[in-house]
C-alpha positions, -999 to +999 in steps of 0.1 A: +363-137-772+337-119-792+338-081-793+307-063-780+296-031-796+305+000-776+275+021-764+295+053-769+309+045-802+281+059-823+266+094-816+249+099-850+215+089-839+215+053-852+196+028-831+218+003-814+210-032-802+206-022-765+194+014-765+175+040-784+190+067-805+188+104-796+155+120-805+149+155-820+146+184-795+109+190-787+098+225-780+061+226-771+042+257-779+040+283-751+005+292-739-001+329-741-020+331-708+008+313-689+034+335-706+015+366-695+015+353-659+049+338-655+069+356-683+093+385-678+078+419-680+085+439-711+118+456-712+133+433-685+163+411-694+181+387-673+172+374-638+147+391-616+171+390-587+187+424-586+212+413-560+227+388-584+255+402-606+261+382-638+297+371-644+311+383-678+324+356-703+354+358-724+337+379-750+328+406-725+291+395-723+275+388-690+263+353-683+233+346-661+247+317-641+224+296-619+235+290-583+256+258-578+237+225-574+237+211-539+262+184-534+236+158-523+214+164-554+244+164-577+256+130-563+221+115-566+211+127-601+244+133-620+258+110-647+279+081-635+317+084-639+329+077-675+296+084-691+301+119-703+286+112-737+254+096-724+223+117-729+188+114-715+165+097-740+128+098-744+108+067-754+096+064-789+060+066-780+064+100-764+081+113-796+052+099-818+074+072-834+067+035-837+088+013-815+088-020-800+060-024-775+071-032-740+057-060-720+029-049-696+032-054-659+006-081-660-013-097-688-042-114-670-065-090-651-078-119-631-044-129-618-044-121-580-007-124-578-002-095-603-033-074-594-024-049-566-061-046-557-064-083-550-073-091-514-053-115-493-072-148-484-064-182-471-072-210-495-059-229-524-035-217-550-042-183-566-038-195-602-057-225-614-034-247-634-045-251-670-047-289-671-074-308-686-073-335-659-080-310-631-108-291-649-141-294-631-125-309-600-127-292-565-092-283-554-082-290-518-084-261-494-055-249-472-049-257-436-073-240-411-064-226-376-076-243-345-094-225-316-063-224-293-043-210-322-069-183-328-074-174-291-039-179-277-016-180-307-003-215-299+010-203-265-013-223-243-009-260-238-040-282-242-038-293-206-039-257-193-068-249-216-087-279-203-080-269-167-092-233-175-125-247-188-129-268-156-124-238-134-149-217-154-175-245-150-169-247-112-173-209-108-205-209-128-219-238-108-211-221-074-227-189-086-258-207-098-262-225-064-259-192-045-285-176-067-308-205-062-304-205-024-311-167-022-342-170-044-355-200-025-350-186+011-362-150+003-397-137-001-414-107-017-413-087+015-376-092+024-344-083+007-315-059+009-323-022+014-304+007-001-302+035+024-291+069+014-271+085+042-258+120+045-221+123+041-216+156+060-226+162+096-252+188+104-238+223+105-241+242+138-228+277+132-222+301+161-254+317+172-276+287+162-301+272+187-278+243+192-248+265+199-268+286+224-281+255+242-246+241+245-233+273+261-262+281+285-274+246+296-245+241+321-256+273+339-292+262+344-298+237+372-328+216+383-340+222+419-357+194+438-375+204+471-384+174+493-399+175+528-387+151+554-403+117+551-418+124+517-410+103+486-414+132+463-417+170+464-417+201+443-395+207+414-383+237+394-353+253+378-326+279+387-299+300+371-263+303+383-255+340+384-223+341+404-191+321+405-195+317+443-225+294+436-255+318+439-285+305+420-315+327+412-349+311+410-386+318+418-398+321+454-427+297+448-402+270+438-386+270+472-414+284+493-419+252+513-383+253+525-383+290+535-400+284+568-389+248+573-351+242+578-357+204+575-369+206+540-340+196+517-332+214+484-310+196+459-295+212+428-289+189+398-265+201+371-268+191+335-238+167+338-256+148+366-238+164+395-261+166+426-254+190+455-273+205+484-286+241+481-292+265+510-316+294+509-299+328+510-331+349+508-366+349+493-390+377+484-427+367+480-438+400+466-415+397+435-416+359+434-378+357+435-353+338+457-316+331+458-300+297+469-264+288+472-246+256+462-212+245+472-195+238+439-161+246+424-158+269+393-194+266+381-205+277+347-221+312+352-249+326+330-241+358+311-265+386+322-281+406+294-303+438+294-340+431+293-345+468+286-330+463+251-356+437+241-382+445+214-413+427+205-405+400+179-370+393+192-360+356+194-358+341+228-351+306+242-365+291+275-341+267+293-352+246+323-367+214+335-404+213+325-423+184+341-390+171+356-374+168+321-340+182+328-320+202+302-349+211+280-350+241+257-379+257+237-377+287+214-400+315+205-402+352+203-410+382+226-448+385+223-451+416+246-432+438+270-441+454+303-471+431+307-486+435+342-492+400+356-508+389+388-501+353+397-500+330+427-522+334+457-525+296+462-525+280+497-532+313+514-503+332+498-507+367+486-509+372+448-477+384+431-478+413+407-450+422+384-443+436+349-434+406+328-420+397+294-446+377+275-433+350+252-447+322+231-418+299+239-433+268+255-432+271+293-446+244+316-445+234+353-409+229+362-397+258+339-403+282+368-370+298+379-353+288+346-336+311+321-351+331+293-321+340+270-319+361+239-303+352+206-268+358+220-274+334+250-276+362+276-301+361+304-331+385+298-357+370+321-366+344+348-394+321+337-422+325+363-458+319+351-479+306+323-515+311+313-535+280+304-570+273+294-569+236+303-573+219+337-538+203+336-522+237+332-503+229+300-487+255+278-508+273+252-480+296+240-485+323+266-457+324+291-443+352+314-408+359+326-396+385+352-372+409+333-336+404+341-329+440+350-355+438+378-346+402+388-308+409+392-316+440+412-337+419+437-311+392+437-283+416+447-304+428+476-312+393+487-275+383+485-265+414+505-292+415+532-313+384+528-344+405+522-358+433+500-375+466+508-401+477+483-415+512+476-450+518+489-475+546+483-498+538+512-532+531+496-554+503+485-568+506+450-590+487+426-594+489+388-621+512+376-653+496+365-663+493+329-681+523+315-661+547+337-651+580+320-615+576+333-594+544+331-570+538+360-567+526+396-593+540+419-583+547+455-604+527+480-587+537+512-557+558+523-534+548+551-533+575+577-500+593+578-488+574+547-471+588+516-504+592+497-522+609+527-493+633+531-495+642+494-533+650+496-546+619+478-582+610+488-605+581+485-623+580+452-594+596+433-584+577+401-547+575+396-538+575+359-500+579+359-471+574+383-438+590+370-435+579+334-457+548+338-493+549+325-517+533+350-548+516+335-556+492+364-546+483+399-519+459+388-502+485+368-503+508+398-484+482+419-458+477+391-453+515+386-448+521+423-423+492+428-403+503+398-390+532+421-369+531+452-382+539+487-378+576+496-379+587+459-402+616+450-424+608+420-452+628+404-486+611+405-514+621+381-550+616+392-585+625+383-609+641+408-643+654+401-636+655+363-603+674+367-568+661+364-544+668+392-507+661+397-492+657+432-457+648+443-455+617+465-425+607+486-426+569+484-423+550+516-412+514+523-431+483+531 
């Protein structure tokens, strides 16, 4: 056995066969700028850490000991066991000495197997063999991947792939046939329409027209008045004002049944219920009447105050215009306390009353129906219209009897079946144009009547009754009937250019 030289046998610096000898200690020059930045300040010795106390050595001097090395670092970077004499060496080139040159990592810069920047490709061998016989010849290329291998990674059988292709062809053929049939049977004017529909229903908040119509329509009925043997008759509307079945309407709606017990009155509710109605009482001078129907728990109209109305307030007319049941129209209050004279047909006396004027559409058949305010409360009974056409259609000028006056008359009719009106005992006419005084001129005075007892004479012009201004004969009638019989009211009149005020105790008709 041949002895091998010991690596630790020579520490003199001689170069052995398997290692380099120790090199001189190299101390590079210290840069002055770095020393000024990282060096100790002048007059400072030892460590900067004032909390560290150096341990004295045997000679009484303090040693600046570094903290112990972590166990993990010591195990990873310490010398192996038994190699206490081995020192770290530096290569000859770093020390500036000539030494044996080491083999480079690769010698050929075109060698793809040794060049880390070489790309990975599929093909022939990376290194062309240096053989004269193969020089100039095209080398065979490597194996190429098939379509199933690229698409499915060799996980699909050829039969399944073929079946998939057949299915795709069938689907394409069916789609083509359907498209051809649609194109062949259609035309330029037909096709599918895209309709945009609203997702949310229309809102109907409380107080809207729809809400008011829903609440008040059940309390408004249609009245059909038919004489015996007749196929058709008169038609109008009525308002249920009492849970006992009392219905308020216009007198001219049921006038043909007032003196004829055989004439039949039928009340039709908005749900289609039909029932017979009987006349309770009628008053021709105010054009109001009350009929009664035999129903259980009817919907009753809420009564409002017509005196609270103002011009411009919103109102709704509810009734059966032209026999069209459950119809509503909306508008505003056009005027208040409008003296209206209507009727007088077929020998009947004209009717004069103070009316609410509205532009809500009112037509024949609305008579006796309800005029309600924006809360759905009754403020008037639709009674008359003004029309400029021969057919009597609505032109936006309608009149309703105020609810305050209508309910007062209805209560009297329900109680007694008749109504007593205040009377002044004169006949009057409107003053002619050009007169110095506007009012109602007295034409004759009933002997012993209220006017005669108060000293009113023919030719006097009445200009005011109580708080009501009188500008014509219609306003005189309205002003007198706004009071009760037996009430004493001041009457202002003009006589021979002087104004007089007399107290008149109103009588009864």
